[in-house]
N, C-alpha and C positions, 0 to 999 in steps of 0.2 A: 823888750821881750820879758814877759813875766816869768816867775820861778816855775810855775806849772808847765809852761811850754818847754822850758829848759829840761825839766825832769822827763817830760814825754819824749823829747828828742834823745836824751841819754838812754831811756828805757828801750826805745826802738832800736838804737844802735847796739845796745847790749844783747837784745833778743836776736838781732840779725847775726851777731858774732857767735852766739851760742848755737843758733840753727846751723850756721856754717860749720862749726866744730863738730856738731852732731852728725852732719852728713859725711864729714871727713873721717869719722870714727868707725866706718864700716870695717868689720861687722860688729853690731851692738848686741846681738842675740844669737842663739844657736842656729846652725845651718843644717838643713836636711839634705842628705845625699841619697837619691833614689837609684836603686838597682833593678833593672827590668827582668831579673831572673831570680830563681830560688836561692835561698841560703845554702851554703855549703859548696857551691860550685866555684870555678876559677874566677869568674867575674865578681862574685860576691867577696871572695877572699882578697882580690886585688882592690876592690872598693874599700874594704875595711882597713887595710893597711894604709891606703891613701887618706882615708878619713882620720885615722889615728894621728898620722904625721901632719896633716893639715891643721888639726887642732892646735898643735904647737906653734905653727906659723901664724894662724889667725887669732889665737888667744880666745877662741870660742869653741864649744862642743860642736862636733860634726856627727850627726846621728844618721847612720845607715838604715834605710828602710827598703825592704824588698817588696816590689810590686810586680809579681810575676803574672803571666797569663797572656793568652792570645798570641803565642809565638813571639813575645816581646812587645806586642802592641800596647798592652796596658801600661807598662812602666814607661815606655818612651812617650806615650801620650801624656802621662802624669807630669813628666818633666816639661814638655812643651806647653802644657796648659797652666803651669804655675805662674805666679806673679814674677815679672822680670826685675826682681829687686836684689838678687844675690843670696837670698835665704833658702832657695830651693835650687839645687844643682843635681846633676845625674851622671851616671856612667853609660854613655851610648856605646853600642856594640855594632859590629859589622852588619847585623840584621837591619839596621836603619836604611841601608842601601838595597835591601831585598824585599821588605814587606810591601812597599807600595807597588812594586812590579808584579807582585802576586795578587794584588787587589785586596789585601787585608786592611789597608789604611791609606789615607792620603798623605800621611806624614813622610817627610824626607829630611835629608841633612840640612836643607835651607831653613827649616823651622826652628833652628837652635842658634845660640851664640857659642861658637867653638872656643873652648878654653885651652885644652891641650891633649894631644895624643900621647899615651903612656905605654902602650903595649902593642906588639904585632907578633903573631905566631903563624908563620907561613905553613902552607900544606906540605906534607911530605908524601912520597909515594911508597907505601908499605906493602910488602908481599911476605909470604911465609919464608922462614929461614931456609927451608929446603927447596924453594922454588928454583927452577933452572935458569931464571933470568938474572944475568949479571949486571944489567943496566936497564934504564928506562927505554932505551932504543930497542933492546931485545924484547922487552915487554910489549911495546907498541907494535913491533913487527909481528909478534904472535897474535895480537889483537886483530891486526889487518888480515892475517891469514885465516882467522876463525872468528869473524864478527858474531857477537851474541854468545860466545862460549864463556867469556870472562865476565864475571859479575863483581860489582864493587859495593861497598857499604861504609857506614860511619856516621850517618846522621839521617834525618828525615828527608823525604823527597823535596828537592829544591833547597836543601840546607847548604851551608857554606862548603862543606867537603864534597858534596855532590857537584856543586858548581866548579870546584877546583879541578876535578878530573875532567869534567866536561869542557872547561876552558882550555886545559892542556891539550886534549884531543883535537879540539876545534883548531887550535893554533898550529897543530901538526898535521892538518888536513885529513883528520880521521873523523868520521861521523860519531858524535858523542853517543848516539843511540846504539852503537856497536858494543858498548859496555853497559848492560842493563844494571840499573840501580836497585839495590835491596834496602828499603828504608829500615832504620834502626833508631833506638832512643839514645843516640850518641855514639861517640867513638869507642867506648869500652865494650859494649855488646858487639859492635861491628868487628873489633879486633878479635874478640873471642870466636866469632863466626869465621874469621880468617884462619885462625889457628886450627879450628875444627874442620876446615876444608869446605865450608859452605859458600865462601866467596874467595876471589883470587886477589883482590886489591882493596886496600883501605887508605884513602888519601887524606888522612887526618894530620894534625900537628905532631911534631916530634915529642913534645912534652906528654901528650896523651899516649903515645906509643912507647914511651921511655921504658916502662917496667918490662914489657915483653921483648923489646930490643935487647935490654941488658940481660934478660933471662935466656937469650939465644933462640927465641921462638919466632921472632919477626925480624925482617931485614928492611931497612929503608934504602931505596934506590936513588932518591934525589929529593931535594927540597926546593920549593917554588919561591926562591928569593934571590936577591942580588949577591948575597954572601952566604957561605956555609954557616950552619948553626953553631953557636958556642957550646951547645949541649952535646952535639955529635959532629965535630969539625971534619971528620972523615967522610961524611955524607956529602956528595958533590951537589952543586946547584943544577937545576934543570937545564939552564942555559948552557953551562959548560959541557953537558953531555949531549944535548939535542939541538941546541941553538934556539930553542923556544924561549921567548921572553915572558911567558906567563908568570905572573907574580900575584899570588892570591893567598889569602889566609884570614884568620880571625884577628880582629883588632878591638881595642878598648880605649876610650878617651872620655875626658870630663867635658860636659857641655852644660849650658844654662838655657833658660827660655830666651827666645828671640826678643830683642829690644832691651837688653841689659845695659845700664848706664856704663859709659866707657871707663870711668874711674873704678867701678866695681869689677868690671871685666879684667882690668889691669891688675887689681889687687888679687883676684883669684888666680890669674895666670902666673903672677910672680910667686905666689905661695906654692902653687902646684909645681913650678919649675924647681923650687928649693926641695920639695918632697922628692921629685924625680931624681935630683942630683945627690940625694942623701944616701949614705952607706946602708941605712936600714932598709930603704926601698930596694936598692940594688941587690942586697943580700937576700931579701925575701923573695924576689923574683927569680934569682939564680937558684935558690934552693928548690924551687918548683919547676925550674926549667923554662919559665916564661920569658919570651923575648922582650927586651926593652927598646923603645924607640921614642924619640921626642919630636913633636911638631907643635908649635904654639900659635894659637889664635888663627890668623889668616892662613898660615901654612897648613894648619889642621883642617881648616875649611876646604882648602884646595885638595887635600888628601881625601876627604870625604866625598867631594865632587867626583874625583876620578874613580874612587871605589864604586860609587853609584853608577857611573857610566859603564865601567867594566862588567859589573854584576848584571846590569840590565841587558847588555849585549849577549852575555852568556845565557841568561835566562830565556831570551828570545830564541837563541839558537837551539836550546833544549826543548823549547815549546811550552815553558811553564809561566811565561810572562803574560799578564792579562792585557 
């Protein structure tokens, strides 16, 4: 074997070694974290604290980019359409289990690589502080006695809080149509309408109702979760009061495009778990009253699948599924 052949062999081996090291060095450049909603909201704030903390774990910048529009379709599509290389990830929200049922997009949870669920804020059942109903049972009995009299609000038609009360009523054998929905641009205007007497119920999350609950203007009768809220531990669960197992709320989680290499998926999931476990993240979420919950990779995928099925069933019952 001549010297030239030996050098070629050594060069090839060295190149292969360097290539292998380069692949193992993910991430080698900045990462983009897409948020399908506008800057300034709860999803944006959650994404930014996660991005900041993930930078420390991954040793690369994580740049948050807002891609709002189309009721969440634009941003969720941008995440799904990106190259599956780990350099574009995103914060998926509960709407990914709603948009395709409404005919807005073909996208659904199975179009992503699930990394980790980081937040869940269950719906609460809010009424005015001076309302005569002492429990959800009292409220539902009043609705049964006067169908159509009680109006609810807190989001747009077919939004998560609309589906929450519809799902609760359906589970309690009450026609969801017996509580007309008044569309609003979110929980804040819906709650103001509640205080003003324009509607009787706002089934939004407790963090969104927090200021008015603490001001003594709004009362929460129950929360649609397995456990009471850490924010308001005295608010009972819906199941403990009525027996209804309805568990519905807004959630947020980190996903990547479908087809992500397994080693990259694992690196992202491990980094996100360290972020989730950090004091900085827990303190940030607690200060805002946001619920924290963890489900990693396949478990998060199963969570999204169940959310998709539950939301679809409710949307069909309400008559807004296409």
